[in-house]
PLY file of the C-alpha trace (Angstrom):
ply
format ascii 1.0
element vertex 88
property float x
property float y
property float z
element edge 87
property int vertex1
property int vertex2
end_header
87.72 117.21 129.90
89.26 120.02 131.97
92.80 121.50 132.45
91.95 121.12 136.21
90.51 117.60 135.36
93.68 116.63 133.23
95.92 117.66 136.24
93.92 115.73 138.89
93.74 112.52 136.84
97.94 112.83 135.97
98.51 113.59 139.79
96.51 110.73 140.84
98.14 108.30 138.36
101.83 109.54 139.13
101.20 109.05 143.08
99.60 105.34 142.22
102.17 104.69 140.12
104.85 106.32 142.54
103.79 103.95 145.59
103.65 100.98 143.20
107.24 101.74 141.95
109.37 102.39 145.66
109.28 99.01 146.28
111.18 98.20 143.55
115.09 97.20 143.73
114.77 98.10 147.39
117.53 97.21 149.44
117.43 97.26 152.77
120.09 98.47 155.66
119.78 95.15 157.13
120.34 93.12 153.67
123.43 95.67 153.66
124.44 94.92 156.85
124.70 98.58 157.30
122.32 99.83 160.15
122.51 103.50 161.26
121.92 103.95 164.74
118.28 105.19 165.74
116.78 103.56 162.25
114.80 100.22 162.20
116.91 97.70 160.06
114.02 97.64 157.32
114.84 101.24 156.43
116.53 101.75 153.01
120.59 101.90 152.20
120.03 103.54 149.08
116.46 104.28 147.98
117.37 105.80 144.28
114.81 108.23 144.67
115.39 110.41 141.44
116.02 107.51 139.48
112.51 106.34 140.63
110.84 109.76 140.06
112.12 109.59 136.31
111.01 106.29 135.88
107.49 107.22 137.85
107.21 110.17 135.38
107.77 108.30 132.07
105.09 105.62 133.42
102.77 107.96 134.46
102.76 110.00 131.14
102.11 107.08 129.22
99.42 106.21 131.26
97.71 109.63 131.09
98.15 109.66 127.67
96.42 106.69 127.51
93.63 107.50 129.87
92.94 110.47 128.72
92.64 109.50 124.65
90.03 106.74 126.25
88.39 109.56 128.47
88.30 112.51 125.73
87.37 110.28 122.52
84.62 108.79 124.39
85.61 105.19 123.73
84.24 104.51 127.40
81.50 106.86 128.30
79.93 107.16 132.18
76.90 105.91 130.75
78.45 102.57 129.84
80.37 102.33 133.09
76.80 102.90 134.95
74.94 100.52 132.66
77.57 97.99 133.89
77.35 98.48 137.59
73.69 99.50 138.02
71.97 97.07 140.58
69.06 95.75 139.47
0 1
1 2
2 3
3 4
4 5
5 6
6 7
7 8
8 9
9 10
10 11
11 12
12 13
13 14
14 15
15 16
16 17
17 18
18 19
19 20
20 21
21 22
22 23
23 24
24 25
25 26
26 27
27 28
28 29
29 30
30 31
31 32
32 33
33 34
34 35
35 36
36 37
37 38
38 39
39 40
40 41
41 42
42 43
43 44
44 45
45 46
46 47
47 48
48 49
49 50
50 51
51 52
52 53
53 54
54 55
55 56
56 57
57 58
58 59
59 60
60 61
61 62
62 63
63 64
64 65
65 66
66 67
67 68
68 69
69 70
70 71
71 72
72 73
73 74
74 75
75 76
76 77
77 78
78 79
79 80
80 81
81 82
82 83
83 84
84 85
85 86
86 87
């Protein structure tokens, strides 16, 4: 795996993890009872983005290590995937 492939893989894993984590512990302005004029009541009242970015970075780094280890050690190869998904 080249450096650029590793960076691309990490970026994909990081953003996928971020989109999965974003709705966790989300309190909307409507639930909090403090809707700012001009915003929908479903807008977050306190998104806690720094906390979520830290959590996502930890989770994505762990997932990257596992996935990159599988790719580098060739436990699963492209030929294995192709043999399973090949149409007969």
